[in-house]
Steps between C-alpha positions, in 0.01 A plus 500: 500500500280311251395142580627262233280226368604182336394473140488200269563498134216259398134571510459238769619605843706194580568172328283210596163559650502856622336795323483871586136609532531730189640214293240250627225744397647560158545124441225336703439224243868410525491486876191273488662271236815479718295417806326215313820361347772572748335557837419792724600842379580768760399866433704760686396847615774746597754213486309275741280197427139612493299211343553159344318383186431128508301253297137478600523124592796573716309781679205266554723235635653742751158620611371148567538384858742213551324168575613168645495358145749772389740400775473126421557578128806717583643226714433229244677715235797571720842368391542381863231236485755223547644648811414284803419709801533254776256542789654484843274347765591558857324283752483661837354363813141593574380545854161521637388836625213542733262771409 
């Protein structure tokens, strides 16, 4: 019994950001343009994601280690900056311990 494969009618494998390898090779400039304008483009091999084409600045950002400044900037840009996280202080008795 022959194995059936799913075919698409357009030259792109799927709508959105997925390209079959053969289509990506034939239309590489379009894949690059879409990555620059619309975000990451996935290239599939045998129906499975193989690689993702991303903008160079996005790749550089992903390769840079996260610093404390990045965390501070992310928290400052958060829509939850007005949420008050109350700090609970529990006073417990302290006893002297002989060492």
